[in-house]
GUNU-956747 format. One record per residue (C-alpha): x, y, z; residue number from 1. Coordinates in Angstrom, 3 decimals. Example, Ala and Ser with C-alpha at 12.3 -4.5 7.8 and 13.67 -1.06 7.14 Angstrom:
2
px py pz k
12.300 -4.500 7.800 1 .
13.670 -1.060 7.140 2 .
END
This chain:
275
px py pz k
0.000 0.000 0.000 1 .
1.328 3.463 -0.873 2 .
2.262 5.842 1.901 3 .
-0.749 8.073 2.761 4 .
1.331 11.267 2.870 5 .
2.687 10.621 -0.617 6 .
-0.831 10.145 -1.928 7 .
-1.977 13.427 -0.383 8 .
0.772 15.313 -2.212 9 .
-0.185 13.995 -5.640 10 .
-2.424 16.014 -7.897 11 .
-5.401 13.829 -8.864 12 .
-5.717 13.209 -12.586 13 .
-9.002 13.871 -14.327 14 .
-11.319 10.928 -14.983 15 .
-12.663 11.321 -18.499 16 .
-15.791 9.268 -17.850 17 .
-16.794 11.598 -15.017 18 .
-16.142 14.679 -17.149 19 .
-18.187 13.239 -19.999 20 .
-20.997 12.260 -17.668 21 .
-21.140 15.781 -16.269 22 .
-21.126 17.197 -19.800 23 .
-24.150 15.030 -20.627 24 .
-25.977 16.246 -17.516 25 .
-25.239 19.875 -18.337 26 .
-26.461 19.379 -21.892 27 .
-29.706 17.772 -20.729 28 .
-30.243 20.625 -18.270 29 .
-30.593 22.952 -21.239 30 .
-32.638 20.596 -23.419 31 .
-36.236 21.445 -22.612 32 .
-37.692 18.566 -24.642 33 .
-34.908 16.158 -23.737 34 .
-32.415 14.716 -26.200 35 .
-31.687 11.469 -27.987 36 .
-28.415 9.549 -27.848 37 .
-27.498 10.706 -31.348 38 .
-28.231 14.362 -30.546 39 .
-26.070 14.257 -27.427 40 .
-23.291 12.511 -29.333 41 .
-23.329 15.012 -32.197 42 .
-23.436 18.073 -29.941 43 .
-20.791 16.999 -27.440 44 .
-18.537 15.127 -29.845 45 .
-18.683 11.902 -27.838 46 .
-19.028 8.519 -29.527 47 .
-22.577 7.153 -29.583 48 .
-21.521 3.943 -27.830 49 .
-19.948 5.970 -24.995 50 .
-23.025 8.195 -24.677 51 .
-25.236 5.097 -24.501 52 .
-23.160 3.621 -21.674 53 .
-23.090 6.918 -19.791 54 .
-26.855 7.310 -20.065 55 .
-27.433 3.718 -18.983 56 .
-25.332 4.312 -15.861 57 .
-26.993 7.639 -15.070 58 .
-30.442 6.143 -15.641 59 .
-29.708 3.221 -13.350 60 .
-28.859 5.707 -10.588 61 .
-31.930 7.896 -11.379 62 .
-29.888 10.930 -12.467 63 .
-31.566 10.810 -15.883 64 .
-34.747 9.177 -17.101 65 .
-35.876 7.984 -20.503 66 .
-39.077 9.047 -22.251 67 .
-40.001 6.090 -24.509 68 .
-43.181 7.842 -25.654 69 .
-41.023 10.671 -27.041 70 .
-38.771 8.472 -29.148 71 .
-36.374 7.358 -26.421 72 .
-35.350 10.867 -25.443 73 .
-33.579 11.467 -22.143 74 .
-34.254 14.156 -19.545 75 .
-32.775 14.900 -16.134 76 .
-34.059 12.765 -13.278 77 .
-35.451 14.104 -10.038 78 .
-32.537 12.724 -8.030 79 .
-30.238 15.374 -9.487 80 .
-32.718 18.117 -8.612 81 .
-32.984 16.695 -5.103 82 .
-29.220 16.922 -4.651 83 .
-29.267 20.562 -5.708 84 .
-32.097 21.428 -3.347 85 .
-30.392 19.604 -0.474 86 .
-27.204 21.606 -1.034 87 .
-29.010 24.944 -1.248 88 .
-31.200 24.057 1.720 89 .
-28.141 23.314 3.852 90 .
-26.849 26.809 3.198 91 .
-30.249 28.375 3.930 92 .
-29.652 31.004 1.227 93 .
-33.183 31.152 -0.247 94 .
-34.904 31.037 3.140 95 .
-32.740 33.803 4.577 96 .
-32.830 36.045 1.518 97 .
-36.324 35.538 0.096 98 .
-38.014 38.110 2.370 99 .
-35.672 40.805 1.062 100 .
-36.175 39.670 -2.541 101 .
-39.960 39.598 -2.133 102 .
-39.989 43.060 -0.588 103 .
-38.053 44.413 -3.564 104 .
-40.351 42.640 -6.042 105 .
-43.359 44.186 -4.321 106 .
-41.699 47.601 -4.456 107 .
-40.663 47.641 -8.124 108 .
-43.360 45.222 -9.366 109 .
-40.915 43.244 -11.512 110 .
-39.044 39.925 -11.340 111 .
-36.233 39.862 -8.759 112 .
-33.541 37.161 -8.807 113 .
-30.503 36.215 -6.744 114 .
-27.383 34.740 -8.379 115 .
-24.444 33.390 -6.375 116 .
-20.776 33.260 -7.301 117 .
-19.794 29.651 -7.972 118 .
-16.096 29.497 -8.823 119 .
-15.717 31.220 -12.192 120 .
-19.460 31.396 -12.848 121 .
-22.524 33.127 -11.490 122 .
-25.640 30.996 -11.060 123 .
-29.234 32.014 -10.297 124 .
-30.583 30.231 -7.220 125 .
-33.673 32.144 -6.066 126 .
-36.375 34.464 -7.380 127 .
-39.335 36.565 -6.274 128 .
-42.073 37.340 -8.775 129 .
-44.213 40.450 -9.003 130 .
-47.964 40.610 -9.508 131 .
-48.017 41.395 -13.228 132 .
-50.240 40.041 -15.999 133 .
-47.144 39.605 -18.191 134 .
-44.181 38.152 -16.315 135 .
-40.705 36.977 -17.247 136 .
-39.460 33.425 -16.927 137 .
-37.011 33.107 -14.053 138 .
-33.518 31.755 -14.667 139 .
-33.069 29.721 -11.482 140 .
-30.494 27.012 -12.176 141 .
-28.927 28.840 -15.128 142 .
-25.558 30.584 -15.238 143 .
-25.448 34.285 -16.110 144 .
-23.487 35.586 -19.084 145 .
-20.758 37.757 -17.541 146 .
-20.421 40.075 -20.550 147 .
-23.973 40.543 -21.844 148 .
-26.095 40.495 -18.683 149 .
-26.297 43.150 -15.978 150 .
-26.048 40.314 -13.454 151 .
-22.674 39.202 -14.783 152 .
-21.255 42.706 -15.155 153 .
-22.230 43.613 -11.591 154 .
-19.929 40.779 -10.504 155 .
-17.138 41.360 -13.018 156 .
-16.810 45.029 -12.082 157 .
-15.318 44.169 -8.695 158 .
-13.037 41.324 -9.815 159 .
-9.273 41.852 -10.302 160 .
-8.411 42.317 -13.982 161 .
-6.739 38.924 -14.378 162 .
-9.789 37.189 -12.906 163 .
-12.122 39.140 -15.203 164 .
-10.268 38.004 -18.297 165 .
-10.226 34.393 -17.116 166 .
-13.964 34.436 -16.399 167 .
-14.765 36.051 -19.750 168 .
-12.605 33.548 -21.634 169 .
-14.140 30.496 -20.000 170 .
-17.714 31.558 -19.370 171 .
-20.604 29.297 -20.384 172 .
-24.342 29.854 -20.103 173 .
-27.498 28.265 -21.474 174 .
-29.287 31.635 -21.546 175 .
-29.799 32.701 -25.182 176 .
-28.455 36.114 -26.215 177 .
-28.327 37.885 -29.574 178 .
-24.610 38.735 -29.589 179 .
-21.579 39.310 -27.379 180 .
-20.139 42.861 -27.196 181 .
-16.457 43.631 -27.896 182 .
-14.136 43.134 -24.933 183 .
-13.043 46.783 -24.830 184 .
-16.674 47.902 -24.526 185 .
-17.285 45.471 -21.677 186 .
-14.199 46.597 -19.753 187 .
-15.104 50.276 -20.211 188 .
-18.584 49.627 -18.837 189 .
-17.163 47.907 -15.755 190 .
-15.431 51.118 -14.679 191 .
-18.755 52.980 -14.850 192 .
-20.469 50.230 -12.870 193 .
-17.947 50.497 -10.042 194 .
-18.468 54.231 -9.894 195 .
-22.262 54.189 -9.718 196 .
-22.590 50.919 -7.754 197 .
-24.896 48.981 -10.082 198 .
-25.075 47.586 -13.628 199 .
-27.668 48.323 -16.302 200 .
-28.808 46.176 -19.204 201 .
-30.791 48.462 -21.498 202 .
-29.998 47.251 -25.023 203 .
-32.331 44.271 -24.817 204 .
-29.731 41.680 -25.764 205 .
-31.697 38.801 -24.221 206 .
-35.285 38.138 -25.342 207 .
-36.399 41.786 -25.110 208 .
-35.405 42.017 -21.455 209 .
-33.868 44.948 -19.571 210 .
-32.332 44.709 -16.119 211 .
-30.544 46.394 -13.239 212 .
-28.199 44.494 -10.921 213 .
-26.276 45.284 -7.745 214 .
-23.475 43.278 -6.113 215 .
-23.885 41.584 -2.759 216 .
-20.824 42.108 -0.576 217 .
-19.981 39.792 2.299 218 .
-18.886 41.768 5.350 219 .
-15.716 39.981 6.390 220 .
-13.732 39.685 4.252 221 .
-15.355 42.220 1.890 222 .
-15.954 40.451 -1.415 223 .
-18.741 40.009 -3.971 224 .
-20.541 36.750 -3.212 225 .
-23.790 37.251 -5.118 226 .
-25.835 39.653 -7.256 227 .
-29.407 40.919 -6.906 228 .
-31.112 41.582 -10.256 229 .
-34.394 43.149 -11.304 230 .
-35.494 42.120 -14.823 231 .
-38.400 43.454 -16.869 232 .
-39.818 43.470 -20.413 233 .
-38.315 46.233 -22.525 234 .
-41.747 47.565 -23.529 235 .
-42.723 48.156 -19.873 236 .
-39.517 49.509 -18.318 237 .
-37.172 52.125 -19.784 238 .
-33.696 53.219 -18.711 239 .
-35.054 56.016 -16.527 240 .
-37.264 53.495 -14.721 241 .
-34.275 51.242 -14.045 242 .
-32.236 54.129 -12.676 243 .
-35.139 55.077 -10.409 244 .
-35.049 51.519 -9.014 245 .
-31.319 51.720 -8.215 246 .
-31.537 52.849 -4.555 247 .
-33.967 50.027 -3.724 248 .
-31.901 47.409 -5.581 249 .
-28.648 48.487 -3.906 250 .
-30.338 48.557 -0.493 251 .
-31.682 45.020 -1.038 252 .
-28.208 43.798 -2.006 253 .
-26.899 45.272 1.249 254 .
-29.623 43.483 3.210 255 .
-28.769 40.177 1.546 256 .
-25.062 40.716 2.283 257 .
-25.821 41.220 5.966 258 .
-27.682 37.887 5.983 259 .
-25.086 35.920 4.035 260 .
-24.583 32.461 5.594 261 .
-21.197 31.862 7.156 262 .
-20.978 28.363 5.638 263 .
-21.258 29.739 2.122 264 .
-18.855 32.579 2.875 265 .
-16.186 30.041 3.866 266 .
-16.505 28.464 0.420 267 .
-16.065 31.866 -1.260 268 .
-13.020 32.723 0.842 269 .
-11.482 29.388 -0.092 270 .
-12.080 29.787 -3.837 271 .
-12.350 33.545 -4.303 272 .
-10.327 36.705 -3.790 273 .
-11.329 39.100 -0.990 274 .
-11.616 42.756 -1.995 275 .
END
């Protein structure tokens, strides 16, 4: 048997089967009607035989399920959703922050969402809906585009330059957008965001949606751990309306920061860079 200390010093090598399995799960998460073996194979560039074996394993463990009535298409299983909810529930983020999000939604009468920093990505985990006849679809579970969305820019603005470039180069999201702006335009906007304290999305780059977002700072150490975003249809809310919402959005972000769970903050300190 190898010496335990020697094993601890080794850097674990990646297991390709695990990486491929996770890629399949991520693909299915964005496939609303599910996907067939051939579709997954063609999109991910994985051999059909390998995809079949991966799906068989994941299905046996209830992480995916097959829809025979839809031509043997696969969708995510409830076990994966249960794992996600168990993790979020342990951190008590939605329970602690939802009152603040709901208060803001009642104030501005638009969709309010909370996205948390997860390594080099920003993922929506909670929402509060307003009482409107026409409402937006929430993005809970999806990652935010760091360059096109106000949510992402509100986070990027307070990252060190090297971290910004790394995040922009490796970012992935299943949220559809029309186009990605030039890098120099993004970086110029980040300076303005830092100065005013919030980010605006007024060019309707995503499904005719406009938004305002403010960073959530943890108290000790001071670092961006999440983002509060208000999103609305472009026909109903103009730039002046978003700016008028800014004090309430920033105040809500401050309330959420004061409530931030210590368990989650430890994860951010371990992986992130304090400001």
